[in-house]
LOFI-950917 format. One record per atom (N, C-alpha, C, CB): x, y, z. Coordinates in steps of 0.05 Angstrom, whole numbers, plus 5000, padded with zeros to 4 digits. Atoms other than C-alpha are relative to their C-alpha. Glycine has a CB too. Example, Ala and Ser with C-alpha at 12.3 -4.5 7.8 and 13.67 -1.06 7.14 Angstrom:
LOFI-950917
501849765000;524649105156;501850245000;498050015025;498449764999;527349795143;498550225014;500950094971;
end
This chain:
LOFI-950917
499049734996;722334334418;500650085028;498050194990;500149904975;720634444488;502549875015;497249935012;497850154986;726233944513;502650164995;500249694990;497749885009;731534334478;500250315001;500349924976;500549735001;729035034489;501350165025;497050034999;499049814981;732935604524;498350255000;502950074993;501849764999;728836174548;501250245010;497749955015;498749734993;730636914550;497950184998;502550094982;502249805004;727037554556;500250134974;500150225022;499849845027;729837854490;501949844987;501050325002;498050125025;733037524426;500750234983;498549744979;498949815022;737338004385;501149844982;501950205009;499050125023;738537764316;502450194990;497549974978;498149815012;745338064295;501750145022;498650224982;498449894980;751438264340;501650244988;501849785012;498549775010;754138824297;499350285014;499350014969;500349704988;753439584308;497450045014;500250234978;502549974991;745939594318;499449785021;498150014978;500650244980;745538894355;501550045026;500949714989;498549954974;751039064407;499050255014;503150034994;501249744988;748039784416;497349915013;499550244976;502350084990;741339474427;500549835025;498549854981;499350184978;744138974477;500950185025;502249794991;499149814982;747639534512;497950165011;501950164987;502349884992;741539924516;498249905018;498950064981;501850164984;737439374551;501349865022;498749824983;498850174984;742939084590;500050065031;502549984991;500449904971;741639494657;497249995008;500950295004;502750014994;734239414653;499249755019;498550014975;500950224981;730839014713;497449964997;500650045027;502850125000;724738594717;498850045027;500049684993;501549924974;719638654774;501249875025;496949914997;498750154977;723838124815;502750125008;500449714993;497549905000;730038584808;502249904985;500850025022;498350115019;733438144762;500450134974;499249754996;499649865028;736638404695;498749824980;503350054992;501050125022;733638234632;502049784988;499450204980;498350185011;736537614603;499850024966;499349705013;499749945030;738737744527;501949804986;501250294996;498250175018;741137274474;500950164975;498349734990;498949905024;745437524415;500449774982;502550145005;499550175018;745137114353;502050134981;497449914987;498149855019;751237314309;501449784982;502350175018;499250195019;753436954244;503249985003;499050084971;497049974995;760837204253;501249915026;500850284998;498750174971;765536894306;500250245022;503849844994;499349824978;765637274370;500949825023;497550185008;498850174980;770137044426;500650185026;502649854988;499349814977;769937404496;502650005010;498449955021;497150004989;777037184513;501950164984;501249705002;498749825015;779137624456;499650295007;499249964974;501049714997;779438364464;498550124979;502150175005;501749905023;774638794429;501550084974;498450255010;498549935021;780339014385;500349774978;502650095010;499150205012;781238334362;497249874983;501549835022;502250085013;773838174341;499350134973;498150025018;500049905026;771938254270;497050064989;501449794983;503149965005;764238424273;499950274986;498250015028;500549745010;765339124245;502150094978;499950195024;498549935021;768239404181;501450295010;498350004972;498349744992;773240004176;498850264988;503149974989;501049755007;768640524147;499650215024;497549954986;500249804978;767841164180;496950135001;502350264994;502849914993;761341444209;500250305011;498749785023;500449734988;759042174224;497849965023;499050244977;501850074981;755942104294;498950315007;501449825025;500949744993;751042684309;500350085027;497550024995;499849894974;750943094373;498449845017;499250285001;502050164982;744742694401;501149725001;496949994989;498950274996;748242024384;502449975019;500849904973;497650004985;754442204418;499150025029;501950244990;500949974972;750342414482;498949725010;497750235002;501450274990;746441744479;502449795008;497849864974;497750194996;753041344476;501350065027;502250044976;499249944974;755641744534;498049905023;500450295001;501750104979;749541564573;499949695004;497250104993;499950274998;750240824559;503149925009;499049874971;497550104993;757740844580;502049934981;499749815014;498350085021;760840744513;501850234993;498549894977;498649815010;763141434496;502750065013;498550214998;497649984987;768941414547;501849864987;499849945025;497950185014;772240894502;500350164973;499149654997;500149885029;770841334437;501250274998;497150034990;499749715004;772042064456;502950064995;498850155024;497349935009;779442034449;500549984972;501949835012;499650035028;778941804378;497950134981;500049714995;501949835016;773242194354;500850274993;497550025015;499249735011;774442824314;497250174999;501549974970;502449844998;769343374329;499850164973;500050195026;500849845019;765743754274;499250275011;498149874985;500649734991;765744494294;498550154978;502550165009;500649815021;763844774225;499249804980;502450224991;500950145026;760144484160;499950204981;497249855002;500249825022;761344834094;498249844980;502950074988;501750155022;756044664039;500550194975;496649955007;499749825023;757644903967;499149814977;503150134996;500850115027;755744763895;501950074980;497450104991;497649935017;761644693850;499150144975;501749764992;500549855022;761745233795;497750205002;499549824979;502349834993;756145643829;500750185024;497549825006;499249784979;756146223877;499149915027;498750284994;500850014977;752145993934;501649805018;497249934999;499050164979;754945704000;498450095022;503050035005;501349944973;752345594069;501749885019;497249895003;498450074978;755645494134;498549955025;501950205005;501150084975;753545144195;502050015024;499049724996;498050004981;757245274260;498649915029;501350285001;500750054973;757344964330;499550225020;501849855010;499849784983;758745624364;497250134996;502550194994;502549875003;752245894333;497749875016;499550004972;502150174981;748245324371;500949955026;499349724990;499550064971;752045354435;500949735010;497750065014;498950254992;755244694433;502849974991;498549774991;497150025008;762244434426;500649874976;501449875019;499650115028;760944044362;497349924990;501949744998;502850095015;755343904313;500149684998;499750144965;499750275000;757743194310;502849935002;498849894978;497450115003;763642734307;500349804980;500749915024;499050205020;767442304261;501649805010;501550134980;498550234988;770041624279;500049754985;498949945026;500150215013;771640984248;497549805013;502849895001;502250184991;765540454251;500849795019;498749864976;499350214983;769639944280;500950065030;502149874988;499449884973;771940394339;497149995018;501250324996;502849974989;764340504355;499249735010;497850114978;500950254994;762739764354;501749895022;499949834975;498350124981;768939564396;499650165029;503150024990;500749874976;767140114448;497449905012;499950284995;502350104987;760339824454;500149705010;497750034982;499450274991;762939114461;501550025026;501649844980;498449954977;767739394516;498050075021;502150214995;501849904981;761939724555;498449765005;498450244991;501550214998;758239074547;501549775016;499249924972;498350244991;763938614571;499349905025;502950075003;500250104975;762538544643;497049855002;500450235022;502850144998;755338284626;500149754983;497650204990;500150185022;757337814571;500849715007;501750104980;499350285000;757337054567;500449904972;497849845014;499850115029;759736694502;498949715006;503350024986;500850284997;755536084496;500849774984;497650014998;499350255012;757935414476;498549745008;502849965006;501350254990;755734674483;500749965028;500749764984;498750044972;759734654548;498650185020;503150055000;501349814981;755835244576;497049955002;500650294992;503350054998;748534944564;499749755014;498449984970;500650224985;746634464617;497250005010;501849975022;502950044989;739634194634;498350264989;499949985034;501549805013;736834734585;500550295013;497049925002;499349754988;740235304622;502750074996;499549995027;497449915007;746035714604;501450055027;499950244982;498749984977;751435684657;503150084991;499649725016;497349935010;758635924659;501849965026;500050324987;498950124976;762835564711;502050215009;501549694994;497749794990;768636094712;498850265011;502050104975;501349764989;763236654730;497949945012;499450204984;502650054987;757836294765;499750165029;499749695003;500149874976;759836624831;500150324997;502349895017;500249745004;760337314800;497250114995;501650054979;502550065012;753637214769;497850114984;499349945013;502549925016;747337504757;500350254983;497550045020;499549765016;750438104726;500649914967;502650175015;499450115029;752437654665;497749914985;501849775001;502550045011;745837714628;499849994969;498450205010;499950005030;748337784554;501149764991;501650234989;499250285008;748937114521;500749994969;497749795006;499350025030;752437044454;500049724990;502750114993;499750275016;751236464408;501250084971;496949844997;498449915022;756636584357;502449834996;500950275005;501649925026;758036394301;497649815000;501849974972;502650175002;750736164293;498050234986;498949875035;502249845013;744536424257;497249875002;500750034971;502850104998;736836384257;499449904972;497850245011;501350125024;733935904207;496849955001;501349734995;503050024998;726635894231;499150135024;499149715002;501249854978;721936264276;497049895001;500250344996;502750064993;715736034309;498450155020;500049765007;501449824982;710636484339;497949845016;498750224984;501350164983;707436114398;497850155017;502049865018;502249884982;700736344431;499349855021;497750054987;500550184974;697936114496;498749734997;498250145018;501350245005;693835604464;502049784994;498050034978;498250215008;700235254436;502349965024;501450074969;497850044982;704935394494;499149885028;501450275003;500450144975;705334914552;500150185026;502149785001;500049814977;707335484599;497550185005;502450184998;502249824998;701035874584;500550284994;498949995025;499049735006;705036474560;500549994971;502650095017;499249925030;705636774488;503250035000;498650294989;497049895008;712536804461;500849904973;502349915022;499050035026;716936754401;502449835001;500550254987;498150224998;721536134388;501850014972;498349705003;498350015024;727736104340;501649775002;501650244996;498350235004;731335524314;502750114986;498549774982;497249935007;738935614305;500949834979;501749985023;498650165018;743435344253;501349765014;501950164986;499150194986;746634974307;498449765012;501150135018;501650234990;740534594325;498850115025;501649735005;501049884976;739135024390;497550124991;502050215014;502649864999;732035294401;500050175025;497549795001;499849804981;731635954440;496850124997;502650224993;502649874998;724936294461;500250245013;498149845012;499949794986;723536954485;497150164997;502650164991;502449855001;718037494495;500450194981;499450125025;499349805024;721437964444;502049904984;501050265009;497950055021;725337864380;500550274986;499049774979;499149725010;729238454355;501749934976;501850195022;498450045023;731738434282;502150224997;498349994975;498349795001;738338804284;502649904979;501050075033;498350185018;741438374226;500850114971;498549734997;498849885023;742738894172;498050004975;502749864995;501649975024;739839044102;498549704990;501950124977;501250315007;739038274085;498849855023;502449814989;501050124979;735738134150;498749725000;498550165010;500950264999;734437404158;497349995015;502149815012;502850044990;728637504208;498050154986;499950075028;502149895018;725438024165;498849834979;501250234987;500450195019;725637504111;498049775009;502549904993;501550224989;723136954155;496850085010;501749905024;502349884993;717337394179;498350074977;500750225014;501149945023;715737534105;498950294999;498049804995;500849695003;715638294112;501450094977;500850195025;498949885028;716338624044;501750255006;497550084980;498449795000;721139154029;499850144973;502549925007;500249845024;721139723976;503150084997;497850285004;496949945006;728339783943;499950184977;501849724993;498949795025;730440413899;502750014998;499250295002;497149975006;736840373868;500550284989;500949784979;499249755009;739941053862;501550024976;501350125019;498050035021;744140823806;502450185005;498650084972;498149874990;749741093851;501949855017;499050195011;498550134978;755640863890;501550205018;502149804989;498049824981;760141163946;502749874997;499150015035;497150114999;767241133935;501250125026;501950104973;499049924977;770541164002;503349965002;498549865021;496750044991;777941294022;500450215022;502450074972;498949834983;781841644073;502450174985;500849845024;497649825014;786442244048;501050205018;499150164974;498849794983;790842764074;500350254980;503049895012;499949775018;791343484050;502350185009;497250174998;497549834989;796944044053;498950185020;501650194975;500649814980;792344484094;498449825022;498350244988;501250134980;789644274163;496550074998;501650095029;502649985001;782144164166;498650175025;499049734999;501049834976;781044554234;497249915006;500050334994;502850124991;774744074250;498450074980;498850105027;502449915018;771144314190;499549784979;500550314985;501050235019;766943824149;499250164973;497349825015;500849895024;765543994074;498049804983;502550064985;501650155016;759643764034;500050184970;496949975015;499349875025;761443953960;498149854979;503249994994;501750145023;756143823902;501450044976;497150124997;498550005027;759443673836;498549874978;502749855001;501550145020;757243413768;500149705001;500950084975;499950294998;759742713787;497749935025;503449895008;501650064979;755542763853;501450145023;499649705002;498849884976;756843003924;502349915015;498350005016;497650094987;763542973958;499750135030;502850104983;499649924971;763842974035;503049945005;498049835021;497350024988;770443114068;499750035031;502150224987;500650024967;769942914143;502650035012;498649715011;497449974985;775543124192;500649765016;500050255018;499050244983;779342544224;502050095021;501449774982;497949974984;783842514281;502449924987;499649865023;497350095011;791242434266;500449705011;502650205010;499350314994;793541714268;502049995022;501249844975;498250054981;797441474328;502249834994;498849915021;497850205011;804141244297;502450145012;500349974965;497549934986;811141284324;501750214980;501849715006;498649805017;813941654260;497650134986;502349854977;501949885011;810142214236;500550054973;499450225013;500049965033;808442294163;497750134988;500249724986;501949845010;804342674117;497049855000;501050094972;502450195001;798942084120;498949985028;500949704990;501150044967;797942154201;499750265011;502149835020;500249764988;797542884210;497350125003;501550164988;502549864992;792243424227;498250104976;500850245018;501549945030;789943464149;498649704994;502650124970;500950275008;787242724152;497050015000;501249775019;502749995007;780142674123;498949754990;499550204982;501350205013;775242144107;498550124976;498149855020;500949965024;772842194035;497749834994;502149974982;502250165010;765741974012;498950164974;497549965023;500649865026;764742133938;498049844986;502650054982;502250155015;758241923907;500050054970;497150095010;499749975030;758141803832;498549764986;503250004991;501250205013;755441353780;501649715001;499550114973;497850244999;758240593778;502050014975;498549694999;498449985022;761340723710;502150195008;498550084975;498249814990;764741343737;501949915022;498550235008;498550124974;766941003800;502249804987;497849825023;498150185007;770040433763;502750134982;498449804985;498149865011;773940913718;502250115019;498850194985;498349854982;776341343778;501649805020;498250225016;498850144981;778140753820;502549824987;497949845015;497950145013;782440483768;502550184996;499049904974;497749815003;786841123768;502249945019;499250295002;497550044979;793741113799;499650215019;503250044988;500449864975;794241483867;500250314990;502349895024;499349685006;797442133833;497550084981;503350054980;502549935020;791742123777;497450045020;499549724975;502049954986;786542053830;500350245016;499549805013;499749764985;789142613872;499350244982;502750035011;500749775018;788843093809;496950014998;501449964969;502650005006;781842853794;498250115027;499349704991;501349904978;779642983867;500250285005;500949865022;499549734999;782743623872;498350184980;502950044996;501949845022;779243873808;497250005009;500249864969;503050004994;772343653833;499650135028;498849685000;500649914975;772943853906;500950305003;501449815019;499249735000;777044513893;502450045024;497250195005;497449954986;782644833937;499450055030;501650254988;500749944976;778844884002;502149915024;497349895004;498050154983;784144424037;502749994986;499049725007;497750025014;789644543991;500549734981;502150025021;499650255017;793043963951;499249755017;503149954990;500550264983;791243243965;502749884999;497549784989;497550084994;797742963992;500449705002;500750115022;499950294998;796042224005;497249874997;501249915026;502650125004;790541723986;500249735011;499250004971;499950254991;789041114026;498649794980;498750005027;501250215014;785540484001;497150084990;499949775018;502749915008;779440613956;497949764999;500350154973;502150165002;773040243966;497350104987;499649925023;502549885014;766140273929;497849845014;500049954964;502250104987;759340133961;497550074981;499750125029;502849885015;752540153921;498350115017;498349814984;501849824983;747340643945;497249884993;500350344992;502750045006;740040423949;498550105027;499549674994;501949944980;734040643991;498249745005;498350264991;501450244996;731240044025;498150085025;502049745005;502349934977;724740084071;498349745004;497750274989;501750204994;721239534107;497250105002;500949875024;503049875000;713739594097;498850005027;498049834982;500749984972;712839484170;502349985019;498049795007;498050004981;717039604230;499749795021;500250245011;500750224983;713839054273;498749764991;498550085019;502350205007;710438414273;499549845026;500949784975;500550124974;708137914326;502649975018;498749724995;497750004981;712937974384;503050054986;499949705015;497449945016;718438244336;499950304987;500449764976;499749765012;721238904311;502849994987;499650245020;497749985016;726139104263;501650265007;499249994971;498749744991;731639614281;502650074979;501249945034;497849915017;737039984242;499949914970;502549905013;500150035031;738939774171;498049724994;503549944987;502050175008;734039184176;497350104993;499849815019;502549845007;728539694173;500450194979;498950145022;499549755020;731740234132;503050014993;499050305014;497549975009;737940324091;500050244983;501149764986;500149785013;739141054065;502050104988;499150155012;497749915010;743241474024;501650155021;499550164977;498449874977;749341744060;500550314997;502849865001;499349735006;748842434032;500050225024;498250084978;500049834976;747242774100;500949855023;497450115005;498650154977;750842234143;498149925020;502350175015;502050074982;744542014176;499249705007;497850144991;500850274996;744041274170;500749885025;500949854982;499650104975;747441034235;498350145020;502850025007;501549844981;744241614273;497049925000;500450294993;502550065002;737641404247;499549745015;499349984972;500050254991;738740684268;500350025033;502249844986;499649954973;740940934338;497450055014;501850235004;502149934992;734841284348;497549775004;499550214983;501950234998;730840644335;500649875025;500149794976;498950194975;735040294392;499150175021;503449945002;500649864977;733640874438;496950005007;501050274996;503250044995;726040864427;499149745009;498450064976;500750274993;725540134433;500949965028;501349794980;499250054974;729740134496;498150165022;503050085003;501749814988;725240694525;497349845006;499650274980;502450134997;719040284512;500349775017;498849944975;499450214981;721739674543;500150065027;502349884994;500049894970;723540034606;497550105012;501850225003;502449944989;716940334612;498049795005;498950194986;501950254994;713339674602;500949865023;500049794977;499150134976;717639344655;499150175023;503049975000;500649824976;716339924703;497049995006;501050304995;503050024999;708739834690;499149695003;498850134973;500850284997;709239064697;498449864975;498249985024;501150115026;707338954624;501849844986;499150204983;498350175019;709438434573;501450164984;498549814984;498449835020;715338724534;499549924969;503349965006;500750085029;712938374469;497250064995;500649714993;502749965007;705838664474;499650144976;498650135020;500549855024;702038924413;500350305006;497249954987;500049674994;701539634446;502950084995;499050095034;497049905000;709239684455;500949994971;502149815020;499350035027;710539444385;498650214979;499549704993;501249815013;705339904354;501150285004;497249985006;499249714994;707840534391;502850024989;499950065032;497449985015;715040324362;499550064973;501649745001;500449945030;712340304293;499150294994;497749804987;500849745003;708640984301;502250185003;497850065018;497949794993;714341344330;502249994977;501449955031;497550015018;720041084283;498850074974;501649725000;501049925031;715641164218;500250284993;497049944995;500249695005;715241904228;502950124997;498350155024;497349935004;722542014242;501649904977;501349945022;498850145025;724841534185;499050144975;499149694998;501149865028;720241884131;501150285003;496350014996;498549715003;723042574151;502849974994;500050185026;497450075010;730142334143;500249924972;501249805015;500250095027;728741984081;499150224982;498249764997;500849715016;725242604051;502050164995;498250195014;497549825002;731143034068;502149874980;501550035031;497950115020;736242534035;499249994973;500849735007;501150025026;731842393976;500150294986;497149875000;500049755008;730943133969;502750124989;498950145020;497549925006;738043283971;501549864975;501549975024;498950125025;740042753920;498850084977;499949724999;501449905028;734742983869;500850284994;496650005002;499549755005;736543693879;502950074992;499150155022;497349955005;744043663877;501349784981;501550015026;499050135016;744843103829;498950044969;499949755011;501249925025;741743463772;500750274989;497250005002;499149745014;744144023725;498350144988;501949964981;502749865014;737544233698;500550305011;496749865012;499749714990;738045023699;498250105025;499250184976;501949924980;731645113743;500949905027;497249914993;499050124974;734344623795;502650125011;500549704996;497449854993;741344953794;499050255015;501850084973;500849754987;737945623808;498649975029;498250154981;501350054974;733645343862;501449935022;498449824998;498450114974;738544973902;502350235007;501649674992;498149794992;743345613900;498550205017;501250144974;501849814979;737546043926;499549895027;497150074988;500250144974;736345513978;502650005017;499249704995;497849984983;743445494002;500750265011;502049894987;500149744991;743446234005;498150085023;499650154979;502450014979;736946194045;500849915026;497749814990;499050094975;740245784098;501650205012;501449754997;497949804987;745046334115;498250225014;502150144977;501349764995;739346864123;497349905015;499550164972;502850094987;733046474146;500249785024;498049874977;499350164978;734146224216;497849765004;500350175025;501850245001;727545774217;501049764987;497650074988;499350225017;729845394160;502649875008;500250084972;497750124990;737145324186;499849845021;501850165006;500450114973;735045154255;498749724997;498250195018;501750265003;730344574230;502049824985;496950044983;498150225012;736144284186;501949935023;501750114973;497850074977;741244314244;498849825016;501050245018;501250144981;736544054291;499749714993;497550125004;499850315013;735343414249;502349874996;498949994976;497550105007;742443314229;501249965024;501650164983;498850024975;744543394302;498649775017;499950275015;501550244986;739542814321;498150075019;501849825014;502049904977;734243214360;497450074982;501150315019;
end
């Protein structure tokens, strides 16, 4: 093992949205000697630095609602400059219950911000993060590993700046936790064996590898998984009326419908599918309902969506590709392990009803990066128990608050029992007149 060992400060399992964001958050941190942290990213899908970020396939085409706080953090990291031109601001949010009187409205103006959040394709966020990372990136191949050291002859003279090393396509097949008594260097660390046969070691291992996290499974961290018995039907649609940067959350007998404002598509020939009325649809329903609706022709689907959503945006004029994703609540029973922590979907996967999934994971990244930064400044071991315990305590509270919010909304608005109907309509009305309740909701959904 020692003969083939490549040592880094941090190993990140997963190079997708959370993994690349985690690497970007750590990429400028320096050690006591002034050198940058050395970071290895292990990613199962192919990544090639010679390709542009637009050509990499690490991210799918779903749309995300970025909170105000998330956008600010991406700006701090230097990624927002690549995103802001494609992001659609949410200046207003309308919340309503189909067939009932109550409505609530949240406005950016009321909170003295330009936007409550932003809507943008997931792939564009990932590509922006890779672009922000590109100057620090080395793609590791057998040719770049010599004498147990990662080199890059094309960039050796540029150098010390390139501290992000991609091992891709590759995956972690085994983890060994080595304490001082077993380590010839006299320092505790964690070692991972890759499918390629390479062995890497580090002071800290971060699992950013999704809901089916390989490192979480290798560490034997248990999860609780609650199936909502619901799916999200997702499509891009256009409407006869412009959205004017307003997002809608509409509760129906099928389930909640979110209509999120999108930027017009940049095309040479203008069409109804590319204009200022383009929205991302997220429609929650049962699997059987989704199967029936997915089979409808585009015209029949438009009619069904108009019936459920109402006339807020006029007629549905165009429907894009429809995809269906199952909805579950997954929670890891612990956020950390010996020299290891879980980040993003590896730790928690939640219902999309309030659009908080990615934003919650982003705050995982932000907290971990701050803890590592503080440990480095104090000359401490970045994989020490106190740091990982602090991460667990900090993130558990935020995660439980968001999970309780989303679970409560699912229970309250997916049920037509008369007492709940009355209660939720009173609650929606209360949002408009009770500032503390409204302020607390807006603060959490804005990511603060």
